[in-house]
SEVEXKOL-780175 format. One line per 3 residues: number of its first residue (from 1); for each residue x, y, z of C-alpha. Coordinates in pm, whole numbers, padded with zeros to 5 digits, m for minus. Layout:
% SEVEXKOL-780175
NUM> X,Y,Z ~ ...
//
This chain:
% SEVEXKOL-780175
1> m14454,06434,m03242 ~ m14408,06384,m03618 ~ m14377,06759,m03659
4> m14102,06771,m03396 ~ m13917,06483,m03562 ~ m13944,06655,m03899
7> m13796,06976,m03753 ~ m13522,06778,m03588 ~ m13442,06604,m03914
10> m13428,06940,m04095 ~ m13195,07082,m03831 ~ m12971,06778,m03863
13> m12966,06816,m04242 ~ m12864,07182,m04215 ~ m12598,07097,m03960
16> m12458,06826,m04185 ~ m12462,07066,m04481 ~ m12282,07338,m04281
19> m12021,07095,m04152 ~ m11966,06965,m04505 ~ m11923,07319,m04641
22> m11680,07406,m04361 ~ m11476,07094,m04435 ~ m11475,07173,m04808
25> m11360,07532,m04743 ~ m11094,07411,m04503 ~ m10975,07162,m04760
28> m10969,07431,m05029 ~ m10770,07664,m04804 ~ m10539,07376,m04724
31> m10474,07325,m05094 ~ m10434,07693,m05176 ~ m10221,07789,m04880
34> m10042,07469,m04790 ~ m09666,07487,m04755 ~ m09456,07333,m05027
37> m09348,06983,m04925 ~ m09092,06773,m05111 ~ m09105,06398,m05068
40> m08801,06190,m05005 ~ m08837,05982,m05318 ~ m08838,06297,m05534
43> m08526,06487,m05434 ~ m08358,06287,m05159 ~ m08102,06019,m05232
46> m07818,05825,m05076 ~ m07476,05945,m05186 ~ m07271,05684,m05006
49> m07302,05385,m04998 ~ m07490,05348,m05326 ~ m07827,05184,m05383
52> m07662,04841,m05373 ~ m07715,04844,m04998 ~ m08013,04765,m04781
55> m08065,05001,m04494 ~ m08140,04755,m04221 ~ m07970,04815,m03889
58> m08091,04496,m03715 ~ m08191,04243,m03983 ~ m08354,03931,m03838
61> m08521,03735,m04124 ~ m08445,03688,m04492 ~ m08629,03540,m04791
64> m08584,03529,m05167 ~ m08743,03421,m05491 ~ m08706,03498,m05859
67> m08842,03852,m05818 ~ m08754,03974,m05468 ~ m08499,03970,m05193
70> m08676,04039,m04863 ~ m08520,04152,m04535 ~ m08724,04192,m04218
73> m08579,04420,m03949 ~ m08749,04332,m03622 ~ m08584,04625,m03442
76> m08720,04878,m03691 ~ m09045,04697,m03768 ~ m08968,04735,m04138
79> m08962,04510,m04440 ~ m08703,04589,m04706 ~ m08783,04457,m05052
82> m08543,04462,m05343 ~ m08702,04388,m05674 ~ m08510,04243,m05965
85> m08724,04454,m06197 ~ m08646,04788,m06033 ~ m08346,04978,m05905
88> m08316,05039,m05537 ~ m08487,04898,m05232 ~ m08834,04975,m05102
91> m08913,04980,m04732 ~ m09250,04911,m04574 ~ m09387,04938,m04224
94> m09443,04590,m04084 ~ m09503,04628,m03713 ~ m09578,04265,m03632
97> m09517,04116,m03289 ~ m09281,03821,m03255 ~ m09212,03734,m03618
100> m09054,03388,m03634 ~ m09015,03339,m04010 ~ m09040,03516,m04345
103> m09106,03374,m04692 ~ m09122,03515,m05043 ~ m09434,03368,m05204
106> m09470,03504,m05556 ~ m09565,03870,m05515 ~ m09627,03834,m05141
109> m09407,03876,m04837 ~ m09542,03618,m04592 ~ m09481,03651,m04218
112> m09513,03379,m03957 ~ m09585,03539,m03620 ~ m09676,03424,m03274
115> m10039,03522,m03314 ~ m10096,03431,m03680 ~ m09993,03482,m04039
118> m09954,03809,m04224 ~ m09884,03908,m04582 ~ m09786,04221,m04772
121> m09859,04248,m05145 ~ m09541,04392,m05297 ~ m09719,04488,m05620
124> m09996,04688,m05455 ~ m10000,05065,m05498 ~ m09994,05127,m05124
127> m09888,04797,m04967 ~ m10002,04730,m04612 ~ m09966,04426,m04390
130> m10284,04218,m04376 ~ m10363,03910,m04173 ~ m10395,03584,m04364
133> m10596,03272,m04280 ~ m10472,02931,m04394 ~ m10773,02698,m04384
136> m10586,02369,m04393 ~ m10432,02161,m04255 ~ m10532,02175,m03890
139> m10258,02258,m03640 ~ m09992,02367,m03887 ~ m09649,02283,m03749
142> m09419,02374,m04040 ~ m09420,02624,m04327 ~ m09186,02663,m04622
145> m09180,02821,m04969 ~ m09005,02758,m05297 ~ m09054,03121,m05396
148> m09371,03047,m05592 ~ m09585,02837,m05359 ~ m09635,02820,m04983
151> m09631,02475,m04820 ~ m09816,02424,m04491 ~ m09766,02093,m04300
154> m09904,01951,m03979 ~ m09728,01708,m03746 ~ m09994,01452,m03833
157> m09866,01425,m04191 ~ m10107,01659,m04374 ~ m09990,01920,m04626
160> m10156,02196,m04832 ~ m09999,02401,m05112 ~ m10104,02767,m05152
163> m10040,03020,m05430 ~ m09960,03388,m05368 ~ m10331,03469,m05331
166> m10336,03205,m05055 ~ m10573,02987,m05245 ~ m10513,02613,m05271
169> m10271,02543,m05555 ~ m10193,02240,m05770 ~ m10493,02063,m05621
172> m10297,01979,m05309 ~ m10534,02050,m05021 ~ m10490,01870,m04690
175> m10304,01581,m04852 ~ m10169,01321,m04609 ~ m09856,01108,m04632
178> m09685,00912,m04360 ~ m09345,01052,m04460 ~ m09468,01393,m04350
181> m09553,01277,m04000 ~ m09368,01423,m03702 ~ m09118,01705,m03680
184> m08909,01737,m03992 ~ m08745,01989,m04222 ~ m08926,02000,m04552
187> m08877,02179,m04880 ~ m09122,02212,m05165 ~ m09067,02234,m05537
190> m09408,02230,m05706 ~ m09548,01880,m05642 ~ m09222,01735,m05507
193> m09152,01756,m05136 ~ m08802,01709,m04993 ~ m08800,01586,m04634
196> m08512,01579,m04387 ~ m08592,01379,m04075 ~ m08430,01164,m03809
199> m08556,00815,m03724 ~ m08431,00708,m03387 ~ m08129,00935,m03426
202> m08046,00830,m03781 ~ m08085,01110,m04040 ~ m08297,01031,m04344
205> m08374,01211,m04669 ~ m08703,01150,m04850 ~ m08832,01276,m05182
208> m09214,01269,m05199 ~ m09417,01321,m05516 ~ m09760,01434,m05398
211> m09974,01334,m05699 ~ m09834,00982,m05719 ~ m09748,00939,m05348
214> m09421,00784,m05464 ~ m09136,00823,m05216 ~ m08760,00778,m05239
217> m08606,00749,m04892 ~ m08233,00741,m04821 ~ m08014,00741,m04514
220> m07779,01038,m04511 ~ m07461,01113,m04321 ~ m07554,01449,m04166
223> m07851,01589,m03977 ~ m08008,01901,m04130 ~ m08135,02175,m03899
226> m08274,02407,m04170 ~ m08286,02408,m04548 ~ m08368,02625,m04846
229> m08443,02526,m05203 ~ m08177,02589,m05469 ~ m08185,02515,m05839
232> m08266,02187,m06016 ~ m07965,02009,m05864 ~ m07880,02158,m05523
235> m08026,02239,m05184 ~ m07880,02477,m04923 ~ m07888,02343,m04568
238> m07759,02418,m04221 ~ m07551,02130,m04084 ~ m07408,02185,m03739
241> m07469,02558,m03784 ~ m07263,02584,m04105 ~ m07407,02620,m04455
244> m07370,02317,m04681 ~ m07456,02264,m05043 ~ m07644,01932,m05086
247> m07702,01713,m05386 ~ m08076,01742,m05448 ~ m08105,01383,m05563
250> m07920,01223,m05270 ~ m07938,01473,m04984 ~ m07563,01434,m04928
253> m07329,01735,m04891 ~ m07137,01840,m05198 ~ m06936,02066,m04966
256> m06971,02224,m04623 ~ m06860,02587,m04590 ~ m06743,02788,m04291
259> m07040,03026,m04325 ~ m07249,03014,m04008 ~ m07526,03275,m04050
262> m07800,03382,m03814 ~ m08051,03330,m04096 ~ m08034,03235,m04462
265> m08238,03202,m04778 ~ m08164,03106,m05135 ~ m08280,03115,m05491
268> m08115,02931,m05776 ~ m07743,02918,m05701 ~ m07741,03231,m05483
271> m07724,03216,m05106 ~ m07841,03514,m04899 ~ m07734,03535,m04535
274> m07775,03750,m04227 ~ m07449,03752,m04034 ~ m07467,03986,m03739
277> m07600,04309,m03884 ~ m07462,04237,m04228 ~ m07643,04097,m04529
280> m07421,03895,m04762 ~ m07473,03737,m05101 ~ m07282,03424,m05204
283> m07269,03232,m05528 ~ m07198,02861,m05572 ~ m06890,02799,m05786
286> m06931,02625,m06120 ~ m06771,02307,m05987 ~ m07000,02318,m05681
289> m06712,02306,m05437 ~ m06728,02641,m05256 ~ m06903,02976,m05214
292> m06785,03310,m05343 ~ m06914,03623,m05170 ~ m07038,03859,m05440
295> m07160,04151,m05227 ~ m07237,04284,m04883 ~ m07565,04469,m04863
298> m07555,04616,m04512 ~ m07512,04989,m04477 ~ m07280,04955,m04178
301> m06923,04830,m04184 ~ m06559,04909,m04131 ~ m06411,04861,m04476
304> m06366,05113,m04756 ~ m06721,05063,m04878 ~ m06898,05124,m04549
307> m06937,05372,m04266 ~ m07022,05305,m03905 ~ m07207,05590,m03734
310> m07096,05894,m03937 ~ m07160,06195,m03713 ~ m07043,06496,m03917
313> m06947,06599,m04269 ~ m06744,06883,m04426 ~ m06680,06975,m04790
316> m06313,07017,m04874 ~ m06191,07141,m05211 ~ m06256,06820,m05406
319> m06396,06570,m05157 ~ m06610,06526,m04849 ~ m06460,06456,m04509
322> m06677,06237,m04284 ~ m06633,06180,m03911 ~ m06672,05800,m03907
325> m06719,05770,m03533 ~ m06741,05398,m03461 ~ m06449,05328,m03694
328> m06235,05598,m03526 ~ m06135,05752,m03854 ~ m06187,06032,m04102
331> m06336,05893,m04422 ~ m06288,06087,m04744 ~ m06542,06045,m05022
334> m06475,06184,m05369 ~ m06752,06022,m05572 ~ m06604,05687,m05672
337> m06812,05478,m05430 ~ m06506,05400,m05220 ~ m06347,05574,m04926
340> m05996,05676,m04844 ~ m05939,05695,m04472 ~ m05721,05848,m04202
343> m05719,05648,m03878 ~ m05733,05824,m03541 ~ m05649,05713,m03191
346> m05972,05868,m03067 ~ m06335,05912,m03174 ~ m06414,06205,m03407
349> m06732,06394,m03325 ~ m06736,06731,m03503 ~ m06558,06874,m03806
352> m06461,07217,m03941 ~ m06221,07313,m04217 ~ m05994,07591,m04334
355> m05919,07510,m04695 ~ m05774,07160,m04678 ~ m05691,07190,m04307
358> m05941,06983,m04110 ~ m06023,07049,m03744 ~ m06159,06747,m03557
361> m06331,06778,m03220 ~ m06293,06462,m03011 ~ m06375,06379,m02650
364> m06100,06581,m02482 ~ m05912,06753,m02762 ~ m05934,06920,m03097
367> m05701,06791,m03367 ~ m05562,06995,m03655 ~ m05521,06756,m03945
370> m05298,06881,m04223 ~ m05352,06641,m04511 ~ m05188,06320,m04386
373> m05061,06411,m04040 ~ m05181,06564,m03716 ~ m05020,06907,m03706
376> m05149,07020,m03366 ~ m05351,06895,m03068 ~ m05546,07142,m02855
379> m05685,07045,m02516 ~ m06063,07104,m02516 ~ m06344,06889,m02377
382> m06724,06878,m02394 ~ m06741,07037,m02739 ~ m07091,07071,m02886
385> m06986,07193,m03232 ~ m06703,07368,m03418 ~ m06689,07611,m03710
388> m06409,07779,m03905 ~ m06458,08122,m04064 ~ m06179,08374,m04007
391> m06075,08163,m03708 ~ m06183,07848,m03527 ~ m06502,07884,m03322
394> m06586,07624,m03057 ~ m06931,07585,m02901 ~ m06955,07461,m02543
397> m07244,07454,m02298 ~ m07148,07792,m02151 ~ m07070,07984,m02470
400> m06850,08024,m02776 ~ m06470,08017,m02768 ~ m06218,08115,m03035
403> m05868,07985,m03096 ~ m05626,08273,m03051 ~ m05246,08229,m03048
406> m05284,07862,m02963 ~ m05524,07924,m02673 ~ m05903,07919,m02652
409> m06057,08249,m02542 ~ m06423,08290,m02457 ~ m06593,08515,m02710
412> m06964,08504,m02632 ~ m07188,08380,m02349 ~ m07487,08173,m02453
415> m07695,07903,m02288 ~ m07884,07607,m02442 ~ m07706,07635,m02775
418> m07708,07327,m02998 ~ m07495,07392,m03304 ~ m07300,07646,m03511
421> m07321,07739,m03879 ~ m07160,07980,m04121 ~ m07205,08053,m04488
424> m06973,08047,m04785 ~ m06756,08363,m04793 ~ m06932,08467,m04474
427> m06828,08660,m04165 ~ m07109,08600,m03916 ~ m07161,08304,m03683
430> m07511,08153,m03660 ~ m07595,07976,m03334 ~ m07887,07735,m03328
433> m08104,07708,m03017 ~ m08451,07564,m02961 ~ m08615,07908,m02987
436> m08386,08136,m03188 ~ m08106,08155,m03441 ~ m07862,08394,m03273
439> m07618,08582,m03499 ~ m07286,08727,m03377 ~ m06997,08893,m03559
442> m06629,08808,m03532 ~ m06588,09032,m03227 ~ m06857,08844,m03033
445> m07114,09123,m03070 ~ m07474,09002,m03097 ~ m07624,09146,m03413
448> m07974,09302,m03413 ~ m08160,09012,m03574 ~ m08491,08852,m03474
451> m08471,08499,m03612 ~ m08706,08328,m03368 ~ m08918,08016,m03407
454> m08996,07677,m03265 ~ m08684,07473,m03332 ~ m08753,07199,m03080
457> m08547,06888,m03158 ~ m08311,07084,m03381 ~ m08019,06862,m03487
460> m07810,07090,m03710 ~ m07810,07418,m03897 ~ m07692,07538,m04238
463> m07691,07876,m04416 ~ m07709,07930,m04791 ~ m07506,08187,m04987
466> m07761,08463,m04929 ~ m07798,08398,m04559 ~ m08122,08200,m04562
469> m08155,07944,m04284 ~ m08180,07566,m04326 ~ m08300,07395,m04008
472> m08236,07020,m03997 ~ m08425,06771,m03782 ~ m08392,06393,m03765
475> m08626,06323,m04056 ~ m08696,06658,m04223 ~ m08536,06984,m04329
478> m08704,07325,m04319 ~ m08592,07625,m04525 ~ m08655,07980,m04401
481> m08597,08311,m04575 ~ m08381,08535,m04359 ~ m08545,08879,m04340
484> m08307,08985,m04057 ~ m08597,09098,m03840 ~ m08794,08777,m03898
487> m08786,08429,m04049 ~ m09022,08351,m04335 ~ m09105,07983,m04385
490> m09034,07858,m04738 ~ m09051,07479,m04758 ~ m09016,07142,m04590
493> m08827,06845,m04732 ~ m08907,06508,m04581 ~ m08595,06296,m04566
496> m08748,05963,m04471 ~ m08893,05768,m04759 ~ m08760,05440,m04892
499> m08459,05491,m04666 ~ m08476,05530,m04293 ~ m08301,05837,m04156
502> m08193,05983,m03826 ~ m07998,06289,m03938 ~ m07722,06406,m03709
505> m07525,06664,m03913 ~ m07551,06852,m04242 ~ m07375,07101,m04469
508> m07476,07309,m04771 ~ m07280,07255,m05091 ~ m07429,07468,m05367
511> m07804,07403,m05370 ~ m07764,07058,m05213 ~ m07784,06961,m04849
514> m07550,06675,m04761 ~ m07619,06498,m04434 ~ m07497,06207,m04227
517> m07738,05964,m04066 ~ m07722,05724,m03774 ~ m07799,05450,m04026
520> m07441,05482,m04155 ~ m07484,05664,m04482 ~ m07445,06006,m04641
523> m07759,06145,m04800 ~ m07833,06434,m05029 ~ m08141,06655,m05051
526> m08173,06891,m05346 ~ m08299,07222,m05207 ~ m08408,07536,m05389
529> m08163,07762,m05205 ~ m07934,08043,m05316 ~ m07587,07946,m05434
532> m07277,08143,m05525 ~ m07338,08058,m05890 ~ m07700,08167,m05910
535> m07680,08471,m05683 ~ m07678,08796,m05879 ~ m07502,09075,m05690
538> m07698,09399,m05742 ~ m07502,09687,m05891 ~ m07442,10007,m05695
541> m07553,10321,m05880 ~ m07541,10626,m05651 ~ m07686,10952,m05779
544> m07499,11282,m05765 ~ m07723,11399,m05481 ~ m07626,11306,m05131
547> m07692,11395,m04769 ~ m07472,11347,m04466 ~ m07652,11121,m04218
550> m07586,10952,m03884 ~ m07698,10593,m03817 ~ m07905,10522,m03507
553> m07742,10306,m03242 ~ m07875,09950,m03240 ~ m07944,09921,m03610
556> m07751,09720,m03866 ~ m07572,09769,m04195 ~ m07628,09550,m04500
559> m07323,09497,m04725 ~ m07339,09622,m05082 ~ m07382,09265,m05214
562> m07709,09258,m05011 ~ m07631,08920,m04848 ~ m07835,08904,m04527
565> m07586,08666,m04373 ~ m07312,08930,m04359 ~ m07477,09218,m04177
568> m07295,09411,m03907 ~ m07394,09650,m03629 ~ m07426,10014,m03729
571> m07211,10278,m03564 ~ m07282,10644,m03494 ~ m07033,10767,m03750
574> m07136,11003,m04029 ~ m07236,10849,m04364 ~ m07303,10981,m04710
577> m07659,10883,m04810 ~ m07744,10860,m05180 ~ m08051,10812,m05386
580> m08016,10498,m05599 ~ m08244,10299,m05828 ~ m08071,09976,m05719
583> m08138,10020,m05348 ~ m08351,09741,m05191 ~ m08692,09855,m05069
586> m08679,10003,m04721 ~ m08304,10075,m04737 ~ m08080,10372,m04816
589> m07749,10349,m04999 ~ m07471,10491,m04782 ~ m07095,10537,m04812
592> m06874,10525,m04501 ~ m06549,10647,m04655 ~ m06441,10296,m04748
595> m06726,10123,m04929 ~ m07094,10141,m05017 ~ m07349,09971,m04793
598> m07722,09974,m04721 ~ m07895,10074,m04401 ~ m08265,10076,m04308
601> m08413,10413,m04397 ~ m08572,10445,m04053 ~ m08229,10412,m03891
604> m08084,10741,m04022 ~ m08097,11100,m03905 ~ m07939,11421,m04035
607> m07581,11498,m03940 ~ m07499,11840,m03788 ~ m07254,11991,m04035
610> m07065,12316,m03955 ~ m07096,12600,m04206 ~ m06753,12720,m04319
613> m06619,13015,m04515 ~ m06289,13156,m04626 ~ m06028,13111,m04890
616> m05774,12829,m04851 ~ m05471,12724,m05046 ~ m05337,12371,m05110
619> m05009,12293,m04936 ~ m04917,12024,m05191 ~ m05056,11858,m05498
622> m05393,11715,m05395 ~ m05719,11575,m05531 ~ m06069,11715,m05510
625> m06310,11417,m05491 ~ m06667,11390,m05610 ~ m06704,11111,m05352
628> m06435,11075,m05086 ~ m06157,10832,m05177 ~ m06337,10721,m05493
631> m06177,10735,m05835 ~ m06384,10934,m06080 ~ m06330,11103,m06411
634> m06485,11412,m06249 ~ m06222,11431,m05975 ~ m05985,11731,m06002
637> m05611,11728,m05936 ~ m05484,12056,m05786 ~ m05128,12179,m05790
640> m04965,12324,m05480 ~ m05084,12677,m05391 ~ m05419,12629,m05566
643> m05707,12826,m05415 ~ m06045,12691,m05297 ~ m06330,12818,m05081
646> m06425,12612,m04774 ~ m06804,12569,m04773 ~ m06902,12312,m04510
649> m06766,12067,m04257 ~ m06864,11698,m04276 ~ m06956,11647,m03909
652> m06669,11407,m03859 ~ m06724,11197,m04172 ~ m06449,10937,m04206
655> m06282,11050,m03887 ~ m06307,11423,m03968 ~ m06061,11403,m04256
658> m06283,11581,m04505 ~ m06424,11923,m04581 ~ m06655,12034,m04861
661> m06495,12299,m05083 ~ m06592,12507,m05384 ~ m06367,12514,m05686
664> m06459,12675,m06017 ~ m06824,12695,m05908 ~ m06847,12324,m05823
667> m06843,12147,m05485 ~ m06597,11871,m05400 ~ m06468,11675,m05101
670> m06112,11762,m05001 ~ m05876,11638,m04733 ~ m05872,11912,m04477
673> m05510,11864,m04368 ~ m05386,11933,m04722 ~ m05496,12301,m04710
676> m05407,12610,m04509 ~ m05588,12938,m04471 ~ m05496,13191,m04737
679> m05348,13520,m04607 ~ m05326,13806,m04859 ~ m04967,13942,m04882
682> m04911,14294,m04727 ~ m04708,14532,m04958 ~ m04360,14603,m04820
685> m04363,14930,m04621 ~ m04122,15205,m04742 ~ m03900,15318,m04463
688> m03963,15679,m04344 ~ m03682,15864,m04163 ~ m03650,16185,m03972
691> m03401,16360,m03746 ~ m03399,16459,m03387 ~ m03467,16830,m03357
694> m03300,16980,m03057 ~ m03318,17336,m02928 ~ m02950,17392,m03010
697> m02688,17239,m03228 ~ m02572,16918,m03067 ~ m02846,16950,m02811
700> m03004,16639,m02650 ~ m03347,16508,m02753 ~ m03543,16258,m02536
703> m03692,15923,m02656 ~ m03977,15820,m02425 ~ m04106,15475,m02326
706> m04463,15561,m02428 ~ m04642,15841,m02604 ~ m04618,16073,m02307
709> m04353,16312,m02184 ~ m04441,16190,m01836 ~ m04317,15840,m01924
712> m03964,15728,m01871 ~ m03687,15849,m02098 ~ m03536,15535,m02250
715> m03286,15706,m02477 ~ m03120,16047,m02525 ~ m03006,16134,m02875
718> m02826,16437,m03012 ~ m02989,16692,m03230 ~ m02985,16579,m03590
721> m02963,16207,m03506 ~ m03137,15993,m03767 ~ m03456,15811,m03651
724> m03697,15570,m03835 ~ m04061,15675,m03817 ~ m04267,15358,m03744
727> m04606,15508,m03669 ~ m04765,15853,m03650 ~ m04976,15928,m03344
730> m05153,16245,m03231 ~ m04858,16432,m03071 ~ m04591,16169,m03098
733> m04404,15957,m03344 ~ m04326,15595,m03273 ~ m03965,15566,m03374
736> m03679,15326,m03393 ~ m03325,15437,m03313 ~ m03064,15176,m03385
739> m03320,14900,m03300 ~ m03457,15068,m02989 ~ m03827,15152,m03024
742> m03975,15444,m02836 ~ m04170,15766,m02870 ~ m04065,16122,m02956
745> m04271,16439,m02959 ~ m04351,16563,m03304 ~ m04188,16897,m03217
748> m03857,16720,m03166 ~ m03858,16532,m03496 ~ m03770,16690,m03827
751> m03917,16492,m04119 ~ m03679,16490,m04410 ~ m03391,16755,m04463
754> m03198,16924,m04188 ~ m03328,17061,m03868 ~ m03350,17443,m03819
757> m03071,17430,m03567 ~ m02861,17239,m03818 ~ m02942,17491,m04090
760> m02850,17785,m03862 ~ m02536,17605,m03759 ~ m02447,17546,m04120
763> m02513,17910,m04211 ~ m02303,18025,m03924 ~ m02035,17780,m04022
766> m02046,17910,m04378 ~ m02027,18271,m04256 ~ m01736,18179,m04033
769> m01573,18005,m04323 ~ m01633,18299,m04551 ~ m01499,18539,m04290
772> m01197,18326,m04234 ~ m01138,18306,m04606 ~ m01160,18685,m04635
775> m00912,18730,m04352 ~ m00685,18476,m04514 ~ m00710,18655,m04850
778> m00651,18991,m04684 ~ m00348,18858,m04503 ~ m00226,18699,m04821
781> m00251,19014,m05025 ~ m00108,19225,m04738 ~ 00194,18999,m04718
784> 00227,19003,m05094 ~ 00217,19389,m05098 ~ 00470,19407,m04818
787> 00697,19175,m05010 ~ 00668,19380,m05321 ~ 00750,19693,m05124
790> 01062,19538,m04990 ~ 01177,19462,m05337
//
């Protein structure tokens, strides 16, 4: 049996060791791989109102002493403590049932509750509420504090004084005096007790010194319902519901004010009140005749120092516009701790801006506010969010609408959307849902992104200058890197710290997130996000080598500034793809005829380019481009009638405007419509003539329709008629006779000179002429001889 127990003990030891090691490893991994978390007190602050305010929505109890002002908010279950030694206000969880009173006792906040007493040490490193036991007197009926000591009294006339460790102080433990008997209002000031009581309906004021048991009792003119210690000469009391300032030595009012608070406390000459949901501070005048209100500490209000349920915020050129819902106004904050306002006749809910033009979505309309007047009202109800980029986008339950020519046109169908966001100098619309950040372009086309995640309880969305996503919840903000095909978690910022927060809207301004909260303030969280000032746009350095590519359908194009928030859908048009040392990993630098861009390398395929040949000539002065439409010192300007060789088509690049040409042994891009095909000039043909050769002088020669004597005779010409030889065939000439084209047999055409018939005719004519001349001469001489004979 001992052996079995020993084995069991060993097994238990090993199990404990293994569990311990597992826990240590888990803790180590948690440290090494935990996500970055920023705490609210490090980088979260209230922008408006300033730290002079206490963020209690439903204050119920108030207490004060030389070191602290304490506010208990029963609705929130929180204690707010403002220390005179520190800036700002701390808040602590104090979930105590049925708190009936609160006192400041030295360093302690002391609670009187239905089921006992509780205290919270305000100087502790991690203060928590702890239950307190007061040992004496029995059956405590009344408690009060002078800020240093706690006084506990029973109805039977016993009193004990406690210090802030809840030990008996000043030696006053369960001390009895008849003046303390019954129900009364008492105040303590070290060993002196001030008692307000009524004897048979007559109010009395008694000063009791505990060590000596000396009393000074006086009849007074007014009954006191509650009281709080002041300085050496005054007491603050509630008489008929109004606050009065009493002479400490007589108990008589020095003056009665019109202040009727729900609760009050005091220290010195300062009066602290809860009036509704407001916390006010009053000071007694030097002549002790009235109160002067010195400050209002509540976060909520309707004046120029407060907001009441701010539900949205926008950054204009030099100020922030806030939709101050419960005050029915637009509140402008420019950093001077006061607001300027524009009152509305309806409740603002969502804001968007175009420069200094503010769009305000209300219950049933959208207002266009131009500085100090409403320029336009558009009918539109049930708006979930609005955004202005190139135009006004409106989110409703069934989709996104855009304002076009004064009318709202549906742009995109989407269900379960929560909010809209855009980025500075951006073009795309980001739509927040519980499961995905959907991205669309200005045409309503859903872009090929995959920004999915668990965004349950999403309240609002923001996008930094690069396109990274900021997801806002009620009490925290998460930053994600936008990888287009995924979201990569970066950090979480917890918004709730000393100040309670229920975020309802946010914007990015530089690296800061500004947000509005239900608790009626504007907060700021400093985030490590990309801004316009710190974003470095990568340079574009294309090489001389390129390929013509076609983008796959369904991919996307990244702009040359590489901002992931401005992607667009790729098209099937032809692109020039370059090698470049500046190209992001996984992308290819491309040129679309207008600008450089980047596209995923797995989204490109080769373009089918036609091989060309032939010499062409420019029809006007033109430019040969190294890269289409890009200025370059290597571009060449050609004069009209300059010659190039067409080498290759561009498969429709830039709408088919371009062709690749060779000029002086280099290749360039040229605009195809600025060239025509070169045709070498044909030398002018020398006219060749002949003559029709008939069988007799003046004989007729036939001109045929075709090169055949069987074809029709289209013309008859006389022997010797001049013809133009157009073409030589086998047995025919193609000829032209006075514009008529036909065919003549070679036998009937005499090339050059005179035809034989013409020559014979000429010879005969010469012989006839010679014969005639001889006859004439013979006749002449015969007549001459006859004449001589007659003489």
